[in-house]
VEXZA-502233 format. One record per atom (N, C-alpha, C, CB): residue number from 1; atom name; x, y, z. Coordinates in Angstrom, 3 decimals. Glycine has a CB too. Layout:
N
     k    a          x          y          z
   NUM   CA          X          Y          Z
...
REM end
This chain:
101
     k    a          x          y          z
     1    N     53.381    110.502    145.997
     1   CA     53.239    112.166    146.312
     1    C     52.793    112.641    147.806
     1   CB     52.040    112.813    145.290
     2    N     53.275    113.837    147.890
     2   CA     52.805    114.640    149.328
     2    C     51.447    114.619    149.341
     2   CB     53.249    116.242    149.497
     3    N     50.898    114.349    150.919
     3   CA     49.420    114.917    150.756
     3    C     49.421    116.283    150.992
     3   CB     48.372    114.299    151.714
     4    N     48.473    117.035    150.944
     4   CA     48.371    118.511    151.026
     4    C     48.239    118.954    152.099
     4   CB     47.483    119.052    150.405
     5    N     48.897    120.033    152.624
     5   CA     48.882    120.443    153.880
     5    C     47.695    120.949    154.170
     5   CB     49.816    121.268    154.158
     6    N     47.224    120.597    155.505
     6   CA     45.778    120.844    156.015
     6    C     46.015    121.804    157.094
     6   CB     44.959    119.485    156.566
     7    N     45.462    123.070    156.692
     7   CA     45.747    124.269    157.414
     7    C     44.016    124.683    157.817
     7   CB     46.736    125.521    156.328
     8    N     43.911    124.668    159.277
     8   CA     42.557    125.024    160.063
     8    C     42.062    126.416    159.265
     8   CB     42.860    125.331    161.937
     9    N     40.989    126.316    158.869
     9   CA     40.244    127.565    158.559
     9    C     38.879    127.741    159.533
     9   CB     39.819    127.510    156.940
    10    N     38.731    128.903    160.307
    10   CA     37.386    128.901    161.133
    10    C     36.480    129.334    160.555
    10   CB     37.318    129.553    162.254
    11    N     35.377    128.485    160.017
    11   CA     34.100    129.154    159.668
    11    C     32.937    128.702    160.835
    11   CB     33.640    128.673    158.049
    12    N     32.545    130.009    161.161
    12   CA     31.667    130.027    162.346
    12    C     32.104    129.238    163.412
    12   CB     30.376    129.616    162.042
    13    N     31.531    128.350    164.080
    13   CA     31.645    127.525    165.339
    13    C     32.495    126.659    164.984
    13   CB     30.445    126.878    165.895
    14    N     32.507    126.108    163.552
    14   CA     33.455    124.823    163.225
    14    C     34.832    125.175    162.773
    14   CB     32.843    123.914    162.059
    15    N     35.685    124.269    163.098
    15   CA     37.104    124.220    162.315
    15    C     37.073    123.230    161.227
    15   CB     38.349    123.814    163.278
    16    N     37.573    123.775    160.000
    16   CA     37.513    122.588    158.906
    16    C     38.833    123.062    158.273
    16   CB     36.024    122.521    157.731
    17    N     39.558    121.993    157.460
    17   CA     40.433    122.254    156.895
    17    C     40.526    122.571    155.384
    17   CB     41.004    121.491    157.244
    18    N     41.222    123.299    154.709
    18   CA     41.291    123.873    153.388
    18    C     41.102    122.418    152.631
    18   CB     42.805    124.811    153.042
    19    N     41.311    121.228    153.093
    19   CA     41.179    120.202    151.897
    19    C     39.719    119.900    152.184
    19   CB     42.276    118.742    151.913
    20    N     39.038    119.839    153.245
    20   CA     37.929    119.564    153.590
    20    C     36.971    120.405    152.512
    20   CB     37.814    119.842    155.067
    21    N     37.190    121.490    152.823
    21   CA     36.539    122.977    151.799
    21    C     36.572    122.336    150.320
    21   CB     37.816    124.749    151.803
    22    N     37.881    122.242    150.092
    22   CA     38.061    121.902    148.414
    22    C     37.174    120.586    148.016
    22   CB     39.850    121.511    147.990
    23    N     37.194    119.697    148.821
    23   CA     36.424    118.537    148.577
    23    C     34.964    118.669    148.478
    23   CB     36.691    117.645    149.538
    24    N     34.240    119.772    148.888
    24   CA     33.036    119.838    149.066
    24    C     32.531    120.626    147.604
    24   CB     32.764    120.528    150.491
    25    N     31.145    120.253    147.106
    25   CA     30.815    120.988    145.976
    25    C     30.611    122.377    146.200
    25   CB     29.729    120.478    145.392
    26    N     31.008    123.479    145.472
    26   CA     31.192    124.765    145.700
    26    C     29.681    125.610    145.164
    26   CB     32.627    125.182    144.897
    27    N     28.535    125.270    145.503
    27   CA     27.399    125.656    144.982
    27    C     26.773    127.021    145.228
    27   CB     26.622    124.785    145.316
    28    N     27.487    127.941    145.862
    28   CA     26.930    128.988    146.408
    28    C     27.937    129.994    145.459
    28   CB     26.969    129.027    148.172
    29    N     27.177    131.197    145.286
    29   CA     28.266    132.607    144.836
    29    C     27.393    133.746    145.479
    29   CB     28.529    132.972    142.793
    30    N     28.124    135.028    145.413
    30   CA     27.615    136.134    145.477
    30    C     27.275    136.669    144.071
    30   CB     28.438    136.903    146.213
    31    N     26.302    137.138    144.139
    31   CA     25.943    138.171    142.488
    31    C     25.859    139.511    143.434
    31   CB     23.925    137.754    141.268
    32    N     26.419    140.405    142.709
    32   CA     26.799    141.821    143.276
    32    C     25.984    142.650    142.430
    32   CB     28.427    142.259    143.199
    33    N     25.852    142.548    141.194
    33   CA     24.974    143.415    140.531
    33    C     24.507    142.637    139.167
    33   CB     25.718    144.846    140.259
    34    N     23.653    143.470    138.603
    34   CA     23.086    142.933    136.878
    34    C     23.030    144.080    136.190
    34   CB     21.426    142.178    136.666
    35    N     23.741    143.715    134.724
    35   CA     23.102    145.058    133.827
    35    C     22.953    144.504    132.415
    35   CB     24.214    146.567    133.757
    36    N     22.343    145.548    131.671
    36   CA     22.069    145.263    130.492
    36    C     23.076    145.656    129.330
    36   CB     20.906    145.766    130.347
    37    N     24.114    146.335    129.746
    37   CA     25.161    146.612    129.019
    37    C     26.516    145.804    129.500
    37   CB     25.287    148.071    129.058
    38    N     26.943    145.094    128.344
    38   CA     28.335    144.629    128.888
    38    C     29.266    145.525    129.472
    38   CB     29.064    144.059    127.901
    39    N     29.543    146.444    129.052
    39   CA     30.610    147.597    129.259
    39    C     30.294    147.932    130.944
    39   CB     30.295    149.157    128.044
    40    N     29.054    148.132    131.343
    40   CA     28.837    148.308    132.548
    40    C     29.074    147.454    133.701
    40   CB     27.868    148.558    132.526
    41    N     29.029    146.119    133.287
    41   CA     29.288    145.224    134.073
    41    C     31.029    144.877    134.288
    41   CB     28.448    144.139    133.548
    42    N     31.498    145.445    133.007
    42   CA     33.232    145.259    132.980
    42    C     33.660    146.572    133.873
    42   CB     34.062    145.353    131.107
    43    N     32.996    147.516    134.049
    43   CA     33.098    148.675    134.816
    43    C     33.257    148.550    136.118
    43   CB     32.135    149.406    134.662
    44    N     32.266    147.697    136.427
    44   CA     31.965    147.370    138.014
    44    C     32.751    146.289    138.444
    44   CB     30.452    146.966    138.343
    45    N     33.236    145.348    137.505
    45   CA     34.225    144.224    137.892
    45    C     35.685    145.019    138.105
    45   CB     34.317    142.949    136.584
    46    N     35.726    145.933    137.431
    46   CA     36.929    146.662    137.331
    46    C     37.183    147.418    138.992
    46   CB     36.726    147.847    135.954
    47    N     36.090    148.217    139.100
    47   CA     35.794    148.987    140.389
    47    C     36.051    147.723    141.619
    47   CB     33.985    149.701    140.352
    48    N     35.757    146.738    141.458
    48   CA     35.533    145.864    142.467
    48    C     37.276    145.356    142.491
    48   CB     34.177    144.614    142.072
    49    N     37.810    144.832    141.530
    49   CA     39.328    144.389    141.507
    49    C     40.118    145.807    142.230
    49   CB     39.931    144.020    139.647
    50    N     39.979    146.766    141.844
    50   CA     40.447    148.248    142.716
    50    C     40.438    147.948    144.146
    50   CB     39.331    149.647    142.511
    51    N     39.485    147.291    144.670
    51   CA     39.194    147.238    146.003
    51    C     39.641    145.534    146.562
    51   CB     37.481    147.688    146.155
    52    N     40.112    145.113    145.856
    52   CA     40.644    143.784    146.352
    52    C     39.440    142.773    146.077
    52   CB     41.093    143.837    148.029
    53    N     38.273    142.917    145.231
    53   CA     37.546    141.664    145.062
    53    C     37.794    141.470    143.887
    53   CB     36.159    141.579    145.338
    54    N     37.956    139.774    143.847
    54   CA     38.009    139.106    142.628
    54    C     36.474    138.821    141.996
    54   CB     38.826    137.770    142.885
    55    N     36.391    139.167    140.995
    55   CA     34.945    139.024    140.515
    55    C     34.903    138.741    139.044
    55   CB     34.103    140.324    140.802
    56    N     33.739    138.197    138.679
    56   CA     33.640    137.499    137.197
    56    C     32.097    138.003    136.707
    56   CB     33.783    135.527    137.277
    57    N     32.048    137.762    135.300
    57   CA     30.817    138.332    134.585
    57    C     30.313    136.769    134.159
    57   CB     31.182    139.596    133.121
    58    N     28.947    136.760    134.285
    58   CA     27.900    135.695    133.714
    58    C     27.164    136.317    132.865
    58   CB     26.968    135.028    134.686
    59    N     27.035    136.017    131.651
    59   CA     26.053    136.410    130.916
    59    C     24.722    135.472    130.692
    59   CB     26.669    136.698    129.777
    60    N     23.704    135.978    130.622
    60   CA     22.638    135.365    130.432
    60    C     21.453    135.956    129.768
    60   CB     22.372    134.979    131.472
    61    N     20.187    135.678    130.089
    61   CA     19.059    136.595    129.320
    61    C     18.128    136.587    130.216
    61   CB     18.445    136.113    127.898
    62    N     17.372    137.613    129.848
    62   CA     15.980    138.038    130.719
    62    C     15.002    138.908    129.526
    62   CB     16.456    139.273    132.322
    63    N     14.055    138.071    129.420
    63   CA     12.966    138.915    128.565
    63    C     13.416    138.921    127.110
    63   CB     12.817    140.539    129.091
    64    N     14.148    137.807    126.769
    64   CA     15.157    137.972    125.487
    64    C     15.982    138.953    125.196
    64   CB     14.579    137.980    124.420
    65    N     16.726    139.557    126.256
    65   CA     17.648    140.879    126.115
    65    C     18.781    140.234    126.993
    65   CB     16.935    142.543    126.780
    66    N     20.102    140.375    126.678
    66   CA     21.142    140.068    127.303
    66    C     21.227    140.479    128.683
    66   CB     22.083    140.477    126.647
    67    N     21.671    139.961    129.755
    67   CA     21.983    140.117    131.181
    67    C     23.349    139.844    131.492
    67   CB     21.166    139.275    131.996
    68    N     24.071    140.771    132.125
    68   CA     25.326    140.628    132.496
    68    C     25.297    140.694    134.047
    68   CB     26.199    141.652    131.823
    69    N     25.345    139.570    134.581
    69   CA     25.584    139.704    136.020
    69    C     27.007    139.636    136.516
    69   CB     24.856    138.692    136.689
    70    N     27.446    140.296    137.680
    70   CA     28.617    140.278    138.240
    70    C     28.403    139.488    139.366
    70   CB     29.153    141.533    138.489
    71    N     29.572    138.663    139.827
    71   CA     29.483    137.707    140.853
    71    C     30.957    137.642    141.224
    71   CB     28.804    136.300    140.412
    72    N     31.107    137.030    142.391
    72   CA     32.162    136.851    143.264
    72    C     32.116    135.651    143.826
    72   CB     32.233    137.767    144.199
    73    N     32.926    134.667    144.370
    73   CA     33.084    133.583    145.002
    73    C     32.645    132.170    144.667
    73   CB     32.678    133.863    145.949
    74    N     32.788    131.242    145.443
    74   CA     32.187    130.098    145.503
    74    C     32.486    129.320    146.400
    74   CB     32.255    129.545    144.581
    75    N     31.289    129.047    147.101
    75   CA     31.192    128.342    148.644
    75    C     30.618    127.175    148.593
    75   CB     30.378    129.093    149.717
    76    N     30.632    126.269    149.667
    76   CA     30.195    125.047    149.754
    76    C     28.680    125.189    150.330
    76   CB     31.182    124.205    150.607
    77    N     28.133    126.436    150.762
    77   CA     26.937    126.214    151.536
    77    C     26.593    127.617    151.919
    77   CB     27.126    125.218    152.790
    78    N     25.462    127.899    151.927
    78   CA     24.727    129.338    151.798
    78    C     25.238    130.253    153.248
    78   CB     22.748    129.077    151.761
    79    N     25.727    129.519    154.540
    79   CA     26.186    130.018    155.366
    79    C     27.530    130.664    155.291
    79   CB     26.051    129.285    156.094
    80    N     28.203    129.518    154.822
    80   CA     29.644    130.096    154.163
    80    C     29.592    131.533    153.400
    80   CB     30.195    128.987    152.977
    81    N     28.683    131.353    152.298
    81   CA     28.462    132.428    151.636
    81    C     28.169    133.631    152.053
    81   CB     27.769    132.222    151.007
    82    N     26.953    133.477    153.182
    82   CA     26.480    134.396    153.649
    82    C     27.590    135.149    154.731
    82   CB     25.237    133.910    154.130
    83    N     28.602    134.498    155.374
    83   CA     29.407    135.266    156.058
    83    C     30.232    135.961    155.102
    83   CB     30.124    134.548    157.007
    84    N     30.568    135.440    154.198
    84   CA     31.262    136.522    153.060
    84    C     30.769    137.774    152.461
    84   CB     31.468    135.890    151.921
    85    N     29.372    137.521    152.496
    85   CA     28.633    138.575    151.865
    85    C     28.674    139.867    153.303
    85   CB     26.834    137.871    151.311
    86    N     28.540    139.236    154.130
    86   CA     28.825    140.148    155.503
    86    C     29.977    141.208    155.439
    86   CB     29.246    139.161    156.753
    87    N     31.196    140.228    155.259
    87   CA     32.289    140.855    154.802
    87    C     32.268    142.000    154.066
    87   CB     32.885    140.117    154.203
    88    N     31.609    141.783    152.801
    88   CA     31.870    142.745    151.686
    88    C     30.753    143.742    151.993
    88   CB     31.801    142.074    150.109
    89    N     29.881    143.831    152.879
    89   CA     28.807    144.709    153.261
    89    C     29.262    145.676    154.010
    89   CB     27.783    144.115    153.912
    90    N     30.340    145.276    154.881
    90   CA     31.093    146.117    155.854
    90    C     32.131    146.915    155.019
    90   CB     31.822    145.208    157.017
    91    N     32.397    146.701    153.944
    91   CA     33.125    147.383    152.888
    91    C     32.183    148.376    152.038
    91   CB     33.775    146.293    151.952
    92    N     30.977    148.335    151.879
    92   CA     30.036    148.920    151.581
    92    C     29.724    148.061    149.875
    92   CB     30.401    150.599    151.757
    93    N     29.770    147.093    149.953
    93   CA     29.713    146.283    148.662
    93    C     28.437    145.439    148.906
    93   CB     31.121    145.311    148.372
    94    N     27.320    145.888    148.150
    94   CA     26.060    144.992    148.643
    94    C     25.919    143.785    147.524
    94   CB     24.488    146.000    148.715
    95    N     25.169    142.737    147.679
    95   CA     24.950    141.765    146.933
    95    C     23.932    140.717    147.579
    95   CB     26.197    141.255    146.604
    96    N     23.854    139.539    146.930
    96   CA     22.982    138.723    147.455
    96    C     23.746    137.287    147.276
    96   CB     21.550    138.893    146.757
    97    N     23.232    136.119    148.205
    97   CA     23.979    135.169    147.972
    97    C     22.766    134.130    146.987
    97   CB     24.654    134.597    149.497
    98    N     23.437    133.687    146.011
    98   CA     22.833    132.684    145.186
    98    C     23.314    131.335    144.754
    98   CB     22.626    133.227    144.194
    99    N     22.261    130.467    144.575
    99   CA     22.668    129.300    144.124
    99    C     22.988    129.056    142.589
    99   CB     21.746    128.490    144.538
   100    N     24.614    128.483    142.562
   100   CA     25.151    128.585    141.058
   100    C     24.012    127.498    140.469
   100   CB     27.060    128.049    140.795
   101    N     23.980    128.076    138.859
   101   CA     23.012    127.312    137.959
   101    C     23.777    126.150    137.465
   101   CB     22.439    128.186    136.719
REM end
């Protein structure tokens, strides 16, 4: 089998390859919103998709009630996730970096 092509990706001051990034566990994501109604989360995801942001819903619970979290991305470390969040903020999309459960 052929080795995967290694394409340099600039992350901060370091140069990494896509292969190295893939080999790392992706422990961080961006949470963009949380809703008590599934429909509201679905609507937000649709709006993000129109802006070119791939998002997904994570269902959880808070105080015994369902909570639908809207998230995007998977990142190997906090700083990489923070860089992605800054790009979203430049597009007027707010959120926060969280560690995956």
